All heavy atoms as TSV, in Angstrom:
chain	resi	resn	atom	element	x	y	z
A	1	MET	N	N	-218.084	129.494	-52.285
A	1	MET	CA	C	-217.356	129.238	-51.073
A	1	MET	C	C	-217.761	130.212	-49.969
A	1	MET	O	O	-217.828	129.831	-48.813
A	1	MET	CB	C	-215.859	129.341	-51.335
A	1	MET	CG	C	-215.329	128.213	-52.208
A	1	MET	SD	S	-213.582	128.363	-52.584
A	1	MET	CE	C	-212.890	127.780	-51.073
A	2	ARG	N	N	-218.019	131.457	-50.366
A	2	ARG	CA	C	-218.420	132.449	-49.357
A	2	ARG	C	C	-219.729	132.045	-48.699
A	2	ARG	O	O	-219.864	132.106	-47.478
A	2	ARG	CB	C	-218.541	133.828	-49.999
A	2	ARG	CG	C	-217.214	134.391	-50.420
A	2	ARG	CD	C	-217.368	135.731	-51.085
A	2	ARG	NE	N	-216.069	136.262	-51.469
A	2	ARG	CZ	C	-215.861	137.499	-51.837
A	2	ARG	NH1	N	-216.858	138.362	-51.895
A	2	ARG	NH2	N	-214.655	137.900	-52.176
A	3	GLN	N	N	-220.688	131.629	-49.517
A	3	GLN	CA	C	-221.987	131.221	-48.973
A	3	GLN	C	C	-221.829	130.011	-48.063
A	3	GLN	O	O	-222.471	129.917	-47.022
A	3	GLN	CB	C	-222.976	130.930	-50.099
A	3	GLN	CG	C	-224.387	130.660	-49.607
A	3	GLN	CD	C	-224.991	131.824	-48.829
A	3	GLN	OE1	O	-224.784	132.991	-49.177
A	3	GLN	NE2	N	-225.738	131.519	-47.792
A	4	SER	N	N	-220.968	129.090	-48.428
A	4	SER	CA	C	-220.727	127.909	-47.597
A	4	SER	C	C	-220.152	128.291	-46.243
A	4	SER	O	O	-220.532	127.728	-45.221
A	4	SER	CB	C	-219.769	126.938	-48.306
A	4	SER	OG	O	-220.370	126.408	-49.460
A	5	LEU	N	N	-219.227	129.258	-46.227
A	5	LEU	CA	C	-218.665	129.706	-44.950
A	5	LEU	C	C	-219.738	130.370	-44.091
A	5	LEU	O	O	-219.831	130.111	-42.891
A	5	LEU	CB	C	-217.498	130.670	-45.175
A	5	LEU	CG	C	-216.839	131.200	-43.903
A	5	LEU	CD1	C	-216.290	130.067	-43.043
A	5	LEU	CD2	C	-215.746	132.195	-44.242
A	6	ILE	N	N	-220.561	131.209	-44.697
A	6	ILE	CA	C	-221.660	131.857	-43.964
A	6	ILE	C	C	-222.575	130.797	-43.346
A	6	ILE	O	O	-222.913	130.862	-42.170
A	6	ILE	CB	C	-222.458	132.798	-44.884
A	6	ILE	CG1	C	-221.607	134.022	-45.237
A	6	ILE	CG2	C	-223.778	133.218	-44.240
A	6	ILE	CD1	C	-222.221	134.903	-46.315
A	7	GLU	N	N	-222.958	129.820	-44.137
A	7	GLU	CA	C	-223.856	128.774	-43.640
A	7	GLU	C	C	-223.187	127.950	-42.534
A	7	GLU	O	O	-223.839	127.584	-41.558
A	7	GLU	CB	C	-224.287	127.871	-44.794
A	7	GLU	CG	C	-225.223	128.580	-45.762
A	7	GLU	CD	C	-225.504	127.775	-47.016
A	7	GLU	OE1	O	-225.094	126.588	-47.106
A	7	GLU	OE2	O	-226.128	128.342	-47.938
A	8	PHE	N	N	-221.899	127.688	-42.673
A	8	PHE	CA	C	-221.176	126.936	-41.646
A	8	PHE	C	C	-221.159	127.687	-40.320
A	8	PHE	O	O	-221.483	127.130	-39.270
A	8	PHE	CB	C	-219.741	126.665	-42.125
A	8	PHE	CG	C	-218.871	126.031	-41.079
A	8	PHE	CD1	C	-218.998	124.688	-40.767
A	8	PHE	CD2	C	-217.916	126.781	-40.410
A	8	PHE	CE1	C	-218.192	124.102	-39.801
A	8	PHE	CE2	C	-217.106	126.205	-39.445
A	8	PHE	CZ	C	-217.247	124.858	-39.136
A	9	VAL	N	N	-220.819	128.966	-40.364
A	9	VAL	CA	C	-220.727	129.755	-39.131
A	9	VAL	C	C	-222.109	129.938	-38.510
A	9	VAL	O	O	-222.286	129.718	-37.309
A	9	VAL	CB	C	-220.047	131.117	-39.402
A	9	VAL	CG1	C	-220.126	132.016	-38.171
A	9	VAL	CG2	C	-218.596	130.913	-39.816
A	10	TYR	N	N	-223.093	130.324	-39.320
A	10	TYR	CA	C	-224.433	130.516	-38.761
A	10	TYR	C	C	-225.080	129.204	-38.330
A	10	TYR	O	O	-225.992	129.196	-37.515
A	10	TYR	CB	C	-225.337	131.251	-39.745
A	10	TYR	CG	C	-225.051	132.727	-39.814
A	10	TYR	CD1	C	-224.804	133.354	-41.021
A	10	TYR	CD2	C	-225.010	133.505	-38.661
A	10	TYR	CE1	C	-224.524	134.715	-41.088
A	10	TYR	CE2	C	-224.734	134.847	-38.706
A	10	TYR	CZ	C	-224.492	135.450	-39.926
A	10	TYR	OH	O	-224.219	136.794	-39.983
A	11	GLY	N	N	-224.563	128.080	-38.848
A	11	GLY	CA	C	-225.065	126.774	-38.451
A	11	GLY	C	C	-224.419	126.248	-37.185
A	11	GLY	O	O	-224.675	125.128	-36.771
A	12	GLY	N	N	-223.552	127.053	-36.565
A	12	GLY	CA	C	-222.948	126.654	-35.305
A	12	GLY	C	C	-221.456	126.376	-35.388
A	12	GLY	O	O	-220.827	126.083	-34.383
A	13	GLY	N	N	-220.886	126.457	-36.592
A	13	GLY	CA	C	-219.454	126.240	-36.756
A	13	GLY	C	C	-218.666	127.434	-36.247
A	13	GLY	O	O	-219.222	128.501	-35.990
A	14	GLY	N	N	-217.396	127.284	-36.121
A	14	GLY	CA	C	-216.559	128.355	-35.600
A	14	GLY	C	C	-215.754	129.049	-36.677
A	14	GLY	O	O	-215.576	128.543	-37.774
A	15	LEU	N	N	-215.267	130.230	-36.338
A	15	LEU	CA	C	-214.397	130.998	-37.218
A	15	LEU	C	C	-213.424	131.766	-36.345
A	15	LEU	O	O	-213.836	132.513	-35.460
A	15	LEU	CB	C	-215.216	131.976	-38.072
A	15	LEU	CG	C	-214.420	132.911	-38.975
A	15	LEU	CD1	C	-213.662	132.126	-40.040
A	15	LEU	CD2	C	-215.344	133.924	-39.622
A	16	LEU	N	N	-212.144	131.545	-36.563
A	16	LEU	CA	C	-211.109	132.241	-35.813
A	16	LEU	C	C	-210.260	133.013	-36.798
A	16	LEU	O	O	-209.736	132.447	-37.754
A	16	LEU	CB	C	-210.234	131.244	-35.047
A	16	LEU	CG	C	-208.989	131.819	-34.381
A	16	LEU	CD1	C	-209.378	132.754	-33.247
A	16	LEU	CD2	C	-208.096	130.706	-33.879
A	17	GLY	N	N	-210.143	134.297	-36.576
A	17	GLY	CA	C	-209.300	135.123	-37.426
A	17	GLY	C	C	-207.977	135.403	-36.746
A	17	GLY	O	O	-207.915	135.653	-35.549
A	18	VAL	N	N	-206.896	135.325	-37.509
A	18	VAL	CA	C	-205.556	135.593	-37.002
A	18	VAL	C	C	-205.012	136.792	-37.768
A	18	VAL	O	O	-205.509	137.144	-38.830
A	18	VAL	CB	C	-204.662	134.351	-37.189
A	18	VAL	CG1	C	-203.281	134.566	-36.619
A	18	VAL	CG2	C	-205.306	133.134	-36.534
A	19	HIS	N	N	-204.000	137.401	-37.277
A	19	HIS	CA	C	-203.393	138.636	-37.775
A	19	HIS	C	C	-203.783	138.995	-39.219
A	19	HIS	O	O	-203.542	138.247	-40.146
A	19	HIS	CB	C	-201.870	138.531	-37.681
A	19	HIS	CG	C	-201.202	139.838	-37.895
A	19	HIS	ND1	N	-200.756	140.226	-39.123
A	19	HIS	CD2	C	-200.923	140.850	-37.049
A	19	HIS	CE1	C	-200.210	141.425	-39.029
A	19	HIS	NE2	N	-200.308	141.827	-37.770
A	20	GLY	N	N	-204.392	140.124	-39.381
A	20	GLY	CA	C	-204.772	140.621	-40.703
A	20	GLY	C	C	-206.148	140.194	-41.170
A	20	GLY	O	O	-206.617	140.643	-42.217
A	21	THR	N	N	-206.812	139.343	-40.426
A	21	THR	CA	C	-208.103	138.829	-40.865
A	21	THR	C	C	-209.153	139.927	-40.996
A	21	THR	O	O	-209.975	139.884	-41.900
A	21	THR	CB	C	-208.605	137.744	-39.898
A	21	THR	OG1	O	-207.603	136.749	-39.770
A	21	THR	CG2	C	-209.885	137.115	-40.399
A	22	THR	N	N	-209.118	140.919	-40.120
A	22	THR	CA	C	-210.154	141.958	-40.147
A	22	THR	C	C	-210.042	142.868	-41.360
A	22	THR	O	O	-210.951	143.651	-41.616
A	22	THR	CB	C	-210.125	142.820	-38.871
A	22	THR	OG1	O	-208.847	143.443	-38.761
A	22	THR	CG2	C	-210.442	141.991	-37.646
A	23	VAL	N	N	-208.960	142.781	-42.103
A	23	VAL	CA	C	-208.844	143.579	-43.331
A	23	VAL	C	C	-208.884	142.699	-44.583
A	23	VAL	O	O	-208.659	143.178	-45.692
A	23	VAL	CB	C	-207.577	144.468	-43.335
A	23	VAL	CG1	C	-207.683	145.526	-42.265
A	23	VAL	CG2	C	-206.322	143.645	-43.191
A	24	ALA	N	N	-209.158	141.409	-44.411
A	24	ALA	CA	C	-209.301	140.519	-45.558
A	24	ALA	C	C	-210.509	140.951	-46.379
A	24	ALA	O	O	-211.449	141.562	-45.864
A	24	ALA	CB	C	-209.470	139.078	-45.093
A	25	PHE	N	N	-210.487	140.657	-47.643
A	25	PHE	CA	C	-211.558	141.007	-48.568
A	25	PHE	C	C	-211.756	142.519	-48.648
A	25	PHE	O	O	-212.877	143.021	-48.671
A	25	PHE	CB	C	-212.870	140.294	-48.211
A	25	PHE	CG	C	-212.735	138.802	-48.212
A	25	PHE	CD1	C	-212.651	138.100	-47.039
A	25	PHE	CD2	C	-212.641	138.107	-49.408
A	25	PHE	CE1	C	-212.501	136.717	-47.031
A	25	PHE	CE2	C	-212.487	136.728	-49.423
A	25	PHE	CZ	C	-212.421	136.028	-48.233
A	26	THR	N	N	-210.648	143.234	-48.655
A	26	THR	CA	C	-210.654	144.688	-48.834
A	26	THR	C	C	-209.903	145.004	-50.112
A	26	THR	O	O	-208.801	144.518	-50.330
A	26	THR	CB	C	-209.964	145.398	-47.651
A	26	THR	OG1	O	-210.660	145.063	-46.453
A	26	THR	CG2	C	-209.984	146.901	-47.826
A	27	ARG	N	N	-210.499	145.813	-50.971
A	27	ARG	CA	C	-209.854	146.226	-52.219
A	27	ARG	C	C	-209.155	147.556	-51.985
A	27	ARG	O	O	-209.773	148.618	-52.038
A	27	ARG	CB	C	-210.875	146.326	-53.338
A	27	ARG	CG	C	-211.460	144.987	-53.708
A	27	ARG	CD	C	-212.342	145.106	-54.932
A	27	ARG	NE	N	-212.923	143.837	-55.245
A	27	ARG	CZ	C	-212.514	143.082	-56.261
A	27	ARG	NH1	N	-211.536	143.482	-57.031
A	27	ARG	NH2	N	-213.084	141.928	-56.491
A	28	TRP	N	N	-207.868	147.482	-51.699
A	28	TRP	CA	C	-207.086	148.662	-51.356
A	28	TRP	C	C	-206.942	149.612	-52.527
A	28	TRP	O	O	-206.880	150.824	-52.338
A	28	TRP	CB	C	-205.720	148.252	-50.815
A	28	TRP	CG	C	-205.859	147.420	-49.582
A	28	TRP	CD1	C	-205.701	146.077	-49.475
A	28	TRP	CD2	C	-206.246	147.879	-48.283
A	28	TRP	NE1	N	-205.957	145.663	-48.189
A	28	TRP	CE2	C	-206.293	146.760	-47.434
A	28	TRP	CE3	C	-206.556	149.129	-47.755
A	28	TRP	CZ2	C	-206.620	146.845	-46.091
A	28	TRP	CZ3	C	-206.881	149.218	-46.414
A	28	TRP	CH2	C	-206.913	148.091	-45.602
A	29	THR	N	N	-206.882	149.087	-53.742
A	29	THR	CA	C	-206.718	149.949	-54.921
A	29	THR	C	C	-207.993	150.724	-55.251
A	29	THR	O	O	-207.960	151.604	-56.091
A	29	THR	CB	C	-206.301	149.119	-56.150
A	29	THR	OG1	O	-207.289	148.114	-56.391
A	29	THR	CG2	C	-204.942	148.466	-55.929
A	30	GLU	N	N	-209.068	150.397	-54.577
A	30	GLU	CA	C	-210.351	151.076	-54.795
A	30	GLU	C	C	-210.753	151.888	-53.566
A	30	GLU	O	O	-211.932	152.003	-53.237
A	30	GLU	CB	C	-211.434	150.051	-55.136
A	30	GLU	CG	C	-211.155	149.284	-56.408
A	30	GLU	CD	C	-212.184	148.211	-56.680
A	30	GLU	OE1	O	-213.288	148.256	-56.092
A	30	GLU	OE2	O	-211.887	147.317	-57.486
A	31	GLY	N	N	-209.768	152.423	-52.870
A	31	GLY	CA	C	-210.061	153.252	-51.702
A	31	GLY	C	C	-210.484	152.475	-50.480
A	31	GLY	O	O	-211.292	152.942	-49.694
A	32	ALA	N	N	-209.945	151.279	-50.314
A	32	ALA	CA	C	-210.252	150.412	-49.172
A	32	ALA	C	C	-211.730	150.026	-49.125
A	32	ALA	O	O	-212.362	150.004	-48.088
A	32	ALA	CB	C	-209.828	151.050	-47.854
A	33	ARG	N	N	-212.252	149.672	-50.291
A	33	ARG	CA	C	-213.648	149.232	-50.385
A	33	ARG	C	C	-213.751	147.766	-49.972
A	33	ARG	O	O	-212.965	146.932	-50.400
A	33	ARG	CB	C	-214.161	149.389	-51.819
A	33	ARG	CG	C	-215.623	148.985	-51.981
A	33	ARG	CD	C	-216.093	149.137	-53.412
A	33	ARG	NE	N	-215.439	148.239	-54.338
A	33	ARG	CZ	C	-215.782	146.958	-54.535
A	33	ARG	NH1	N	-216.751	146.417	-53.822
A	33	ARG	NH2	N	-215.150	146.213	-55.416
A	34	GLU	N	N	-214.730	147.462	-49.137
A	34	GLU	CA	C	-214.949	146.080	-48.715
A	34	GLU	C	C	-215.478	145.275	-49.892
A	34	GLU	O	O	-216.438	145.646	-50.536
A	34	GLU	CB	C	-215.942	146.008	-47.558
A	34	GLU	CG	C	-215.380	146.498	-46.241
A	34	GLU	CD	C	-216.332	146.238	-45.107
A	34	GLU	OE1	O	-216.880	145.123	-45.016
A	34	GLU	OE2	O	-216.525	147.155	-44.297
A	35	ASP	N	N	-214.836	144.154	-50.148
A	35	ASP	CA	C	-215.245	143.262	-51.224
A	35	ASP	C	C	-216.339	142.295	-50.756
A	35	ASP	O	O	-217.113	141.785	-51.551
A	35	ASP	CB	C	-214.015	142.483	-51.707
A	35	ASP	CG	C	-214.331	141.566	-52.853
A	35	ASP	OD1	O	-214.598	142.061	-53.961
A	35	ASP	OD2	O	-214.328	140.346	-52.621
A	36	TRP	N	N	-216.366	142.041	-49.452
A	36	TRP	CA	C	-217.333	141.097	-48.876
A	36	TRP	C	C	-217.741	141.584	-47.491
A	36	TRP	O	O	-217.234	141.129	-46.477
A	36	TRP	CB	C	-216.703	139.709	-48.812
A	36	TRP	CG	C	-217.629	138.608	-48.423
A	36	TRP	CD1	C	-218.983	138.559	-48.533
A	36	TRP	CD2	C	-217.249	137.359	-47.824
A	36	TRP	NE1	N	-219.479	137.386	-48.055
A	36	TRP	CE2	C	-218.436	136.624	-47.619
A	36	TRP	CE3	C	-216.037	136.803	-47.450
A	36	TRP	CZ2	C	-218.430	135.360	-47.053
A	36	TRP	CZ3	C	-216.037	135.544	-46.890
A	36	TRP	CH2	C	-217.222	134.832	-46.705
A	37	PRO	N	N	-218.679	142.530	-47.413
A	37	PRO	CA	C	-219.083	143.098	-46.116
A	37	PRO	C	C	-219.586	142.055	-45.112
A	37	PRO	O	O	-219.412	142.220	-43.910
A	37	PRO	CB	C	-220.195	144.076	-46.482
A	37	PRO	CG	C	-219.944	144.419	-47.913
A	37	PRO	CD	C	-219.367	143.170	-48.537
A	38	GLU	N	N	-220.198	140.981	-45.595
A	38	GLU	CA	C	-220.716	139.948	-44.696
A	38	GLU	C	C	-219.601	139.298	-43.876
A	38	GLU	O	O	-219.833	138.801	-42.779
A	38	GLU	CB	C	-221.460	138.863	-45.487
A	38	GLU	CG	C	-222.715	139.356	-46.172
A	38	GLU	CD	C	-222.450	139.972	-47.548
A	38	GLU	OE1	O	-221.265	140.122	-47.947
A	38	GLU	OE2	O	-223.423	140.322	-48.211
A	39	PHE	N	N	-218.371	139.313	-44.402
A	39	PHE	CA	C	-217.244	138.728	-43.684
A	39	PHE	C	C	-217.003	139.474	-42.371
A	39	PHE	O	O	-216.728	138.873	-41.345
A	39	PHE	CB	C	-215.988	138.735	-44.555
A	39	PHE	CG	C	-214.840	137.983	-43.967
A	39	PHE	CD1	C	-214.885	136.611	-43.806
A	39	PHE	CD2	C	-213.691	138.647	-43.584
A	39	PHE	CE1	C	-213.816	135.907	-43.269
A	39	PHE	CE2	C	-212.610	137.958	-43.046
A	39	PHE	CZ	C	-212.681	136.587	-42.896
A	40	GLY	N	N	-217.142	140.789	-42.399
A	40	GLY	CA	C	-217.005	141.585	-41.184
A	40	GLY	C	C	-218.069	141.248	-40.160
A	40	GLY	O	O	-217.819	141.254	-38.958
A	41	VAL	N	N	-219.265	140.936	-40.642
A	41	VAL	CA	C	-220.349	140.536	-39.740
A	41	VAL	C	C	-219.993	139.206	-39.075
A	41	VAL	O	O	-220.177	139.036	-37.870
A	41	VAL	CB	C	-221.689	140.431	-40.498
A	41	VAL	CG1	C	-222.785	139.888	-39.599
A	41	VAL	CG2	C	-222.088	141.787	-41.067
A	42	LEU	N	N	-219.453	138.264	-39.846
A	42	LEU	CA	C	-219.059	136.969	-39.285
A	42	LEU	C	C	-217.988	137.139	-38.214
A	42	LEU	O	O	-218.004	136.457	-37.190
A	42	LEU	CB	C	-218.522	136.043	-40.380
A	42	LEU	CG	C	-219.509	135.529	-41.417
A	42	LEU	CD1	C	-218.771	134.693	-42.455
A	42	LEU	CD2	C	-220.610	134.713	-40.780
A	43	LEU	N	N	-217.036	138.055	-38.469
A	43	LEU	CA	C	-215.943	138.278	-37.520
A	43	LEU	C	C	-216.365	139.107	-36.314
A	43	LEU	O	O	-215.753	139.028	-35.261
A	43	LEU	CB	C	-214.788	139.005	-38.201
A	43	LEU	CG	C	-213.978	138.219	-39.204
A	43	LEU	CD1	C	-212.955	139.129	-39.861
A	43	LEU	CD2	C	-213.291	137.047	-38.553
A	44	GLY	N	N	-217.353	139.939	-36.504
A	44	GLY	CA	C	-217.773	140.832	-35.424
A	44	GLY	C	C	-217.097	142.189	-35.483
A	44	GLY	O	O	-217.177	142.968	-34.551
A	45	GLY	N	N	-216.421	142.484	-36.584
A	45	GLY	CA	C	-215.773	143.788	-36.739
A	45	GLY	C	C	-214.870	143.830	-37.953
A	45	GLY	O	O	-214.542	142.796	-38.521
A	46	ARG	N	N	-214.472	145.034	-38.340
A	46	ARG	CA	C	-213.583	145.229	-39.484
A	46	ARG	C	C	-212.542	146.280	-39.141
A	46	ARG	O	O	-212.756	147.114	-38.266
A	46	ARG	CB	C	-214.366	145.698	-40.713
A	46	ARG	CG	C	-215.341	144.713	-41.254
A	46	ARG	CD	C	-214.703	143.589	-41.990
A	46	ARG	NE	N	-214.413	144.007	-43.349
A	46	ARG	CZ	C	-213.578	143.381	-44.149
A	46	ARG	NH1	N	-212.955	142.325	-43.736
A	46	ARG	NH2	N	-213.360	143.800	-45.355
A	47	GLY	N	N	-211.443	146.273	-39.875
A	47	GLY	CA	C	-210.432	147.306	-39.745
A	47	GLY	C	C	-209.194	146.820	-39.030
A	47	GLY	O	O	-209.138	145.699	-38.540
A	48	ALA	N	N	-208.194	147.695	-39.008
A	48	ALA	CA	C	-206.931	147.349	-38.358
A	48	ALA	C	C	-206.290	148.610	-37.815
A	48	ALA	O	O	-206.255	149.631	-38.476
A	48	ALA	CB	C	-205.991	146.674	-39.347
A	49	ASN	N	N	-205.824	148.517	-36.596
A	49	ASN	CA	C	-205.148	149.639	-35.983
A	49	ASN	C	C	-204.293	149.099	-34.845
A	49	ASN	O	O	-204.812	148.601	-33.861
A	49	ASN	CB	C	-206.172	150.656	-35.447
A	49	ASN	CG	C	-205.497	151.882	-34.891
A	49	ASN	OD1	O	-204.311	152.105	-35.082
A	49	ASN	ND2	N	-206.256	152.693	-34.183
A	50	HIS	N	N	-202.993	149.175	-35.015
A	50	HIS	CA	C	-202.096	148.740	-33.952
A	50	HIS	C	C	-201.793	149.940	-33.061
A	50	HIS	O	O	-201.300	150.957	-33.519
A	50	HIS	CB	C	-200.792	148.189	-34.533
A	50	HIS	CG	C	-200.982	146.902	-35.258
A	50	HIS	ND1	N	-201.163	145.711	-34.607
A	50	HIS	CD2	C	-201.034	146.614	-36.571
A	50	HIS	CE1	C	-201.306	144.744	-35.478
A	50	HIS	NE2	N	-201.241	145.268	-36.692
A	51	LYS	N	N	-202.102	149.817	-31.808
A	51	LYS	CA	C	-201.896	150.916	-30.875
A	51	LYS	C	C	-200.466	150.939	-30.333
A	51	LYS	O	O	-199.918	151.986	-30.082
A	51	LYS	CB	C	-202.901	150.823	-29.744
A	51	LYS	CG	C	-204.332	150.974	-30.239
A	51	LYS	CD	C	-205.299	150.923	-29.096
A	51	LYS	CE	C	-206.733	151.053	-29.439
A	51	LYS	NZ	N	-207.181	151.169	-30.755
A	52	ALA	N	N	-199.872	149.772	-30.155
A	52	ALA	CA	C	-198.520	149.697	-29.601
A	52	ALA	C	C	-197.881	148.374	-30.035
A	52	ALA	O	O	-198.588	147.395	-30.282
A	52	ALA	CB	C	-198.569	149.776	-28.081
A	53	PRO	N	N	-196.553	148.315	-30.092
A	53	PRO	CA	C	-195.906	147.068	-30.511
A	53	PRO	C	C	-196.084	145.925	-29.518
A	53	PRO	O	O	-195.925	144.767	-29.875
A	53	PRO	CB	C	-194.431	147.448	-30.656
A	53	PRO	CG	C	-194.258	148.709	-29.876
A	53	PRO	CD	C	-195.588	149.395	-29.868
A	54	ASP	N	N	-196.442	146.234	-28.283
A	54	ASP	CA	C	-196.654	145.188	-27.286
A	54	ASP	C	C	-198.135	145.097	-26.885
A	54	ASP	O	O	-198.468	144.714	-25.774
A	54	ASP	CB	C	-195.785	145.429	-26.051
A	54	ASP	CG	C	-196.087	146.771	-25.377
A	54	ASP	OD1	O	-196.794	147.610	-25.978
A	54	ASP	OD2	O	-195.600	146.980	-24.259
A	55	GLU	N	N	-198.996	145.426	-27.815
A	55	GLU	CA	C	-200.450	145.405	-27.581
A	55	GLU	C	C	-200.909	144.009	-27.151
A	55	GLU	O	O	-200.499	143.003	-27.720
A	55	GLU	CB	C	-201.134	145.807	-28.888
A	55	GLU	CG	C	-202.623	145.833	-28.854
A	55	GLU	CD	C	-203.196	146.294	-30.194
A	55	GLU	OE1	O	-202.447	146.519	-31.145
A	55	GLU	OE2	O	-204.405	146.415	-30.261
A	56	HIS	N	N	-201.746	143.931	-26.127
A	56	HIS	CA	C	-202.278	142.668	-25.628
A	56	HIS	C	C	-203.525	142.281	-26.418
A	56	HIS	O	O	-204.284	143.132	-26.853
A	56	HIS	CB	C	-202.629	142.765	-24.138
A	56	HIS	CG	C	-201.431	142.881	-23.267
A	56	HIS	ND1	N	-201.044	144.064	-22.687
A	56	HIS	CD2	C	-200.519	141.958	-22.900
A	56	HIS	CE1	C	-199.952	143.869	-21.985
A	56	HIS	NE2	N	-199.612	142.600	-22.098
A	57	VAL	N	N	-203.721	141.004	-26.548
A	57	VAL	CA	C	-204.888	140.466	-27.237
A	57	VAL	C	C	-205.679	139.649	-26.231
A	57	VAL	O	O	-205.111	138.873	-25.460
A	57	VAL	CB	C	-204.465	139.578	-28.427
A	57	VAL	CG1	C	-205.672	138.931	-29.061
A	57	VAL	CG2	C	-203.686	140.386	-29.441
A	58	PHE	N	N	-206.982	139.813	-26.236
A	58	PHE	CA	C	-207.851	139.077	-25.324
A	58	PHE	C	C	-208.810	138.218	-26.131
A	58	PHE	O	O	-209.352	138.666	-27.129
A	58	PHE	CB	C	-208.652	140.036	-24.429
A	58	PHE	CG	C	-207.762	140.865	-23.550
A	58	PHE	CD1	C	-207.340	142.115	-23.956
A	58	PHE	CD2	C	-207.326	140.385	-22.328
A	58	PHE	CE1	C	-206.507	142.881	-23.169
A	58	PHE	CE2	C	-206.485	141.131	-21.537
A	58	PHE	CZ	C	-206.075	142.388	-21.952
A	59	ILE	N	N	-209.004	136.991	-25.681
A	59	ILE	CA	C	-209.943	136.083	-26.317
A	59	ILE	C	C	-211.018	135.757	-25.298
A	59	ILE	O	O	-210.729	135.340	-24.180
A	59	ILE	CB	C	-209.238	134.800	-26.775
A	59	ILE	CG1	C	-208.169	135.134	-27.815
A	59	ILE	CG2	C	-210.255	133.799	-27.329
A	59	ILE	CD1	C	-207.299	133.963	-28.192
A	60	LYS	N	N	-212.266	135.964	-25.681
A	60	LYS	CA	C	-213.397	135.674	-24.797
A	60	LYS	C	C	-214.081	134.403	-25.275
A	60	LYS	O	O	-214.490	134.321	-26.428
A	60	LYS	CB	C	-214.391	136.825	-24.823
A	60	LYS	CG	C	-215.624	136.573	-23.987
A	60	LYS	CD	C	-216.591	137.745	-24.123
A	60	LYS	CE	C	-217.894	137.454	-23.452
A	60	LYS	NZ	N	-218.839	136.752	-24.295
A	61	LEU	N	N	-214.185	133.423	-24.405
A	61	LEU	CA	C	-214.914	132.187	-24.725
A	61	LEU	C	C	-216.380	132.400	-24.382
A	61	LEU	O	O	-216.723	132.665	-23.235
A	61	LEU	CB	C	-214.356	131.014	-23.934
A	61	LEU	CG	C	-212.919	130.613	-24.240
A	61	LEU	CD1	C	-212.484	129.484	-23.295
A	61	LEU	CD2	C	-212.801	130.176	-25.675
A	62	ASP	N	N	-217.237	132.284	-25.386
A	62	ASP	CA	C	-218.662	132.429	-25.140
A	62	ASP	C	C	-219.206	131.259	-24.320
A	62	ASP	O	O	-220.124	131.410	-23.550
A	62	ASP	CB	C	-219.432	132.556	-26.439
A	62	ASP	CG	C	-219.195	133.883	-27.125
A	62	ASP	OD1	O	-218.919	134.872	-26.411
A	62	ASP	OD2	O	-219.291	133.950	-28.354
A	63	ASP	N	N	-218.608	130.096	-24.483
A	63	ASP	CA	C	-219.039	128.918	-23.744
A	63	ASP	C	C	-217.792	128.236	-23.179
A	63	ASP	O	O	-217.143	127.442	-23.873
A	63	ASP	CB	C	-219.808	127.951	-24.640
A	63	ASP	CG	C	-220.422	126.787	-23.861
A	63	ASP	OD1	O	-220.046	126.584	-22.680
A	63	ASP	OD2	O	-221.266	126.093	-24.433
A	64	PRO	N	N	-217.412	128.545	-21.943
A	64	PRO	CA	C	-216.198	127.978	-21.353
A	64	PRO	C	C	-216.205	126.448	-21.282
A	64	PRO	O	O	-215.159	125.838	-21.127
A	64	PRO	CB	C	-216.143	128.570	-19.952
A	64	PRO	CG	C	-217.011	129.789	-20.020
A	64	PRO	CD	C	-218.069	129.474	-21.054
A	65	ALA	N	N	-217.368	125.811	-21.396
A	65	ALA	CA	C	-217.430	124.340	-21.351
A	65	ALA	C	C	-216.862	123.730	-22.621
A	65	ALA	O	O	-216.476	122.566	-22.632
A	65	ALA	CB	C	-218.873	123.887	-21.155
A	66	ILE	N	N	-216.787	124.491	-23.693
A	66	ILE	CA	C	-216.236	123.998	-24.958
A	66	ILE	C	C	-214.734	124.257	-24.936
A	66	ILE	O	O	-214.278	125.368	-24.753
A	66	ILE	CB	C	-216.880	124.713	-26.162
A	66	ILE	CG1	C	-218.369	124.441	-26.204
A	66	ILE	CG2	C	-216.219	124.274	-27.446
A	66	ILE	CD1	C	-219.109	125.201	-27.264
A	67	ARG	N	N	-213.966	123.230	-25.125
A	67	ARG	CA	C	-212.494	123.375	-25.125
A	67	ARG	C	C	-211.902	122.788	-26.344
A	67	ARG	O	O	-212.106	121.855	-26.856
A	67	ARG	CB	C	-211.905	122.730	-23.886
A	67	ARG	CG	C	-212.401	123.446	-22.659
A	67	ARG	CD	C	-211.629	122.993	-21.432
A	67	ARG	NE	N	-212.315	123.472	-20.268
A	67	ARG	CZ	C	-211.905	124.502	-19.552
A	67	ARG	NH1	N	-210.836	125.138	-19.885
A	67	ARG	NH2	N	-212.567	124.885	-18.499
């Protein structure tokens, strides 16, 4: 399934992560070891840090013509 997701995204498909996605596939009992590092590459980043309870989120459309 992981390989299929990689092929889908690199083939032009989309991937949207919602709350907690950047820490998915992390083995917390093993010192926060990434179980699937390629997932972070697909997302464009890894980790989690809330700066404030009213933190703003920004979404950038790479192609505004796609809706």
